[in-house]
C-alpha positions as CSV (number, residue, x, y, z in Angstrom):
1,M,51.6,6.0,-10.4
2,L,50.7,2.4,-10.1
3,D,52.8,-0.1,-12.1
4,A,51.3,-2.7,-14.4
5,R,51.3,-5.3,-11.6
6,S,49.7,-3.0,-9.1
7,R,47.0,-2.1,-11.6
8,G,46.3,-5.7,-12.3
9,E,46.0,-6.5,-8.5
10,A,43.6,-3.6,-8.1
11,R,41.5,-4.8,-11.0
12,A,41.4,-8.3,-9.5
13,R,40.4,-6.9,-6.1
14,A,37.6,-4.9,-7.7
15,T,36.4,-7.8,-9.7
16,S,36.4,-10.0,-6.7
17,A,34.4,-7.5,-4.6
18,Q,31.9,-7.1,-7.4
19,Q,31.5,-11.0,-7.7
20,A,31.1,-11.2,-3.9
21,A,28.5,-8.5,-4.1
22,A,26.6,-10.2,-6.9
23,E,26.4,-13.5,-4.9
24,R,25.0,-12.0,-1.8
25,P,21.3,-12.8,-1.3
26,Y,20.6,-9.1,-1.0
27,R,21.3,-5.8,-2.5
28,R,21.6,-2.4,-0.8
29,I,21.3,1.3,-1.3
30,E,23.9,3.0,0.9
31,G,21.9,6.2,1.7
32,D,22.8,8.2,4.8
33,V,22.6,6.6,8.2
34,A,21.9,10.1,9.6
35,S,18.4,10.0,7.8
36,G,17.2,8.0,10.8
37,L,15.5,5.7,8.5
38,L,16.0,2.1,7.3
39,L,14.0,0.9,4.3
40,L,13.5,-2.9,3.9
41,C,12.0,-4.8,0.9
42,D,11.8,-8.5,1.8
43,H,9.9,-9.6,-1.3
44,A,11.7,-7.4,-3.8
45,A,12.6,-9.9,-6.6
46,N,11.3,-13.0,-8.5
47,A,14.8,-14.4,-9.3
48,L,16.2,-17.7,-8.3
49,P,19.8,-18.8,-8.0
50,E,20.9,-20.6,-11.1
51,A,21.3,-24.0,-9.4
52,Y,17.5,-24.0,-8.5
53,G,16.4,-23.5,-12.1
54,S,12.7,-22.6,-11.8
55,L,11.9,-24.9,-8.9
56,G,9.9,-26.8,-11.4
57,L,7.5,-24.0,-12.0
58,P,6.3,-22.6,-15.5
59,P,7.6,-19.1,-16.2
60,H,4.2,-17.3,-15.7
61,E,4.2,-18.2,-12.0
62,F,7.0,-15.9,-11.5
63,H,5.0,-12.9,-12.5
64,R,2.5,-13.6,-9.8
65,H,2.3,-12.4,-6.2
66,I,3.5,-15.9,-5.1
67,A,6.9,-15.1,-6.4
68,Y,7.5,-11.5,-5.2
69,D,5.6,-8.3,-4.1
70,I,4.9,-6.6,-7.4
71,G,6.1,-3.0,-7.6
72,A,7.5,-2.9,-4.0
73,A,11.1,-2.7,-5.1
74,G,10.5,0.3,-7.4
75,V,8.5,2.1,-4.5
76,T,11.3,1.4,-2.1
77,E,14.0,2.8,-4.4
78,R,11.9,5.9,-4.9
79,I,11.7,6.5,-1.2
80,A,15.4,5.9,-0.7
81,E,16.1,8.3,-3.4
82,A,13.8,11.1,-2.1
83,L,15.0,10.7,1.5
84,N,18.6,9.7,1.0
85,A,17.9,6.7,3.1
86,P,19.6,3.3,3.4
87,A,17.6,0.4,1.9
88,L,18.1,-3.4,1.8
89,F,16.4,-5.6,-0.8
90,A,16.2,-9.4,-0.7
91,R,17.7,-10.6,-4.0
92,Y,15.8,-13.9,-4.5
93,S,12.1,-15.0,-4.8
94,R,10.1,-15.8,-1.6
95,L,9.5,-19.1,-3.4
96,L,13.1,-20.1,-2.5
97,I,12.8,-18.9,1.0
98,D,10.7,-16.2,2.7
99,P,12.8,-13.7,4.6
100,N,9.6,-12.3,6.1
101,R,9.0,-15.5,8.3
102,G,10.6,-16.8,11.4
103,A,13.2,-19.6,10.7
104,D,10.9,-22.1,12.3
105,D,7.7,-21.0,10.5
106,P,6.1,-23.8,8.5
107,T,5.6,-21.2,5.6
108,L,9.3,-20.4,5.4
109,I,9.6,-22.6,2.3
110,M,6.2,-22.9,0.6
111,Q,5.3,-26.3,-1.0
112,I,2.0,-24.9,-2.3
113,S,1.3,-21.2,-2.8
114,D,-2.1,-19.9,-3.9
115,G,-2.9,-23.1,-5.7
116,A,0.4,-23.5,-7.3
117,V,2.4,-26.7,-6.4
118,V,6.2,-25.8,-6.1
119,P,7.9,-29.1,-7.2
120,G,11.4,-28.0,-6.1
121,N,10.1,-27.5,-2.5
122,A,7.8,-30.4,-2.3
123,T,10.3,-32.9,-1.1
124,I,13.1,-30.9,0.5
125,D,14.7,-32.5,3.6
126,E,15.9,-30.8,6.7
127,A,19.5,-30.6,5.3
128,E,18.3,-28.6,2.3
129,R,16.0,-26.4,4.5
130,Q,19.0,-25.5,6.7
131,A,21.3,-24.9,3.6
132,R,18.8,-22.4,2.3
133,I,18.5,-20.7,5.7
134,A,22.3,-20.4,6.0
135,R,22.9,-19.3,2.4
136,Y,19.9,-17.1,1.5
137,Y,18.0,-16.2,4.7
138,E,20.6,-15.4,7.4
139,P,22.9,-13.3,5.4
140,Y,19.9,-10.9,4.6
141,H,19.0,-10.5,8.3
142,A,22.7,-10.2,9.1
143,A,22.8,-7.2,6.7
144,I,19.8,-5.6,8.4
145,S,21.4,-6.1,11.8
146,D,24.6,-4.5,10.5
147,A,22.8,-1.6,9.2
148,I,20.9,-1.0,12.5
149,D,24.2,-1.3,14.3
150,A,25.7,1.3,12.0
151,A,22.9,3.7,12.7
152,L,23.1,3.2,16.5
153,A,26.8,3.8,16.3
154,A,26.1,7.0,14.6
155,G,23.8,8.0,17.5
156,K,20.4,7.8,15.9
157,P,18.3,4.6,16.4
158,P,16.7,4.0,13.0
159,V,13.0,3.8,12.2
160,L,12.4,0.6,10.2
161,F,10.0,0.9,7.1
162,S,9.2,-2.3,5.3
163,V,7.5,-2.0,1.8
164,H,5.2,-4.7,0.5
165,S,2.3,-5.1,-1.9
166,F,-0.9,-6.9,-1.9
167,T,-3.2,-8.2,-4.6
168,S,-6.4,-6.2,-5.6
169,A,-8.6,-9.2,-5.1
170,W,-8.5,-12.3,-3.1
171,R,-10.7,-15.3,-4.1
172,G,-12.9,-13.2,-6.1
173,V,-13.4,-10.4,-3.5
174,Q,-12.2,-7.0,-4.3
175,R,-10.0,-5.2,-1.7
176,P,-11.0,-1.6,-1.2
177,W,-7.7,-0.4,0.4
178,H,-5.2,1.6,-1.5
179,V,-2.6,1.2,1.2
180,A,-2.4,-0.7,4.5
181,V,-0.4,-0.1,7.7
182,L,0.5,-3.3,9.5
183,W,1.7,-3.1,13.1
184,D,2.0,-5.0,16.3
185,K,2.2,-3.2,19.8
186,D,4.5,-0.3,18.9
187,P,2.2,2.6,17.8
188,R,4.9,5.2,17.3
189,L,5.0,5.2,13.5
190,A,1.7,3.3,12.7
191,L,-0.7,5.8,14.2
192,P,0.9,8.9,12.6
193,L,0.9,7.1,9.3
194,L,-2.8,6.1,9.6
195,D,-3.7,9.7,10.5
196,A,-1.7,11.0,7.6
197,F,-3.4,8.7,5.0
198,Q,-6.8,9.4,6.3
199,A,-6.1,13.1,5.7
200,I,-5.4,12.5,2.0
201,P,-8.6,12.8,-0.1
202,G,-9.5,9.7,-2.0
203,I,-7.2,7.3,-0.2
204,V,-8.5,4.3,1.7
205,A,-6.1,3.1,4.3
206,G,-6.3,-0.3,6.0
207,D,-5.3,-0.7,9.8
208,N,-4.0,-4.2,10.0
209,V,-6.1,-5.3,7.0
210,P,-5.9,-7.2,4.6
211,Y,-3.1,-8.8,6.8
212,S,-2.0,-8.4,10.3
213,G,1.3,-7.0,11.5
214,K,1.3,-9.3,14.5
215,L,3.5,-12.0,13.1
216,Y,6.0,-13.9,15.4
217,G,9.5,-14.0,14.1
218,D,9.0,-12.0,10.9
219,T,11.5,-9.3,9.8
220,L,10.0,-6.5,11.9
221,Y,9.5,-8.7,15.0
222,R,13.2,-9.7,14.8
223,H,14.6,-6.4,14.1
224,G,12.1,-3.9,15.4
225,T,10.0,-5.4,18.2
226,A,13.1,-7.3,19.7
227,R,15.4,-4.4,19.5
228,G,12.9,-1.6,20.6
229,L,12.9,0.3,17.3
230,A,9.9,2.0,15.8
231,H,8.8,0.2,12.8
232,V,5.9,-0.4,10.4
233,L,5.1,-2.6,7.4
234,I,3.4,-0.8,4.6
235,E,1.4,-2.6,1.9
236,V,0.4,-0.9,-1.3
237,R,-2.2,-2.5,-3.7
238,Q,-0.5,-4.1,-6.6
239,D,-2.6,-2.7,-9.4
240,L,-1.5,0.8,-8.3
241,I,2.2,0.2,-8.6
242,M,2.6,-2.3,-11.4
243,A,3.9,0.3,-13.8
244,P,7.0,2.6,-13.2
245,E,4.6,5.6,-13.0
246,G,2.6,4.2,-10.2
247,Q,5.7,3.2,-8.3
248,A,7.0,6.7,-8.6
249,E,3.6,8.2,-7.5
250,W,3.5,6.0,-4.5
251,G,7.1,6.2,-3.6
252,D,6.8,10.0,-3.6
253,R,3.6,10.0,-1.6
254,L,5.1,7.7,1.0
255,A,8.3,9.7,1.2
256,D,6.3,13.0,1.7
257,V,4.3,11.4,4.5
258,L,7.5,10.0,6.2
259,R,9.4,13.3,5.8
260,T,6.5,15.2,7.5
261,I,6.2,12.8,10.3
262,M,10.0,12.6,11.0
263,Q,10.4,16.4,10.9
264,D,7.9,16.8,13.7
265,E,10.1,17.3,16.7
266,D,7.8,15.6,19.2
267,L,7.3,12.6,17.0
268,A,10.9,12.3,16.1
269,T,11.9,12.2,19.7
270,E,9.7,9.1,20.3
271,L,10.5,7.5,16.9
272,H,14.3,7.5,17.6
273,R,14.1,6.3,21.2
274,V,14.8,2.7,21.8
275,Q,11.7,1.5,23.7
276,H,10.4,-2.1,24.0
277,F,6.6,-2.5,23.5
278,G,6.6,-6.3,23.1
279,S,4.3,-8.2,20.9
280,Y,0.8,-9.7,20.9
281,T,2.4,-12.9,19.7
282,D,4.3,-13.3,22.9
283,E,1.2,-13.4,25.1
């Protein structure tokens, strides 16, 4: 039995660990590395560190797509639960720094986003840019690298599945897709996903629309393309997943599709092989 001093030290260590976890710019769902899957949610949250206040923006801007991918975190959590898969979520808003951009990308820290001027970003200098990269960007990517390394050590190269969401209209034009598959040169997961969506009645799936998966330095370039891991970025239309019910529906749908693909022996053999396809952005 622990004495009073030992109990106090144990509580202090537990408190310190909880504080350290709360200060990390990411959160994780542990899951099982043997699942062969790693879920990522780059734009999970609309929060900011206390020191940054609101970056000079009014509150309503943090409920828009410029701050985070609406519904994406809930969908990712549902998939993680269904498949017992590890998942990593960025803890802070993309308005602070966008983890799904290369460190040298000019849109890493947005000064204007969809018509909204971001005062707290408008005049930042290089020192502040590097401070944000060191404190909020690199630790998230280090956590992804660590999760990949753990899966490789367990003998199963993980499939990377990144969950995002897109607005139902852009500049007055309605977007017809329910879901979109974004990919670069590696077809191993993208093509089976597109086939699966096309087989679902009533679902309109975009193939590298409304965005392209060919983005130099983004999360999947850095951790998928560069490391030879099968990967894909999924976009779900935001009006379909704004409410918890929609998040559950799409989380279950994506989990079912992933489960079917990854249980196919021939596909699984390819998906869990380290193979370098390169990127169109390198040409």
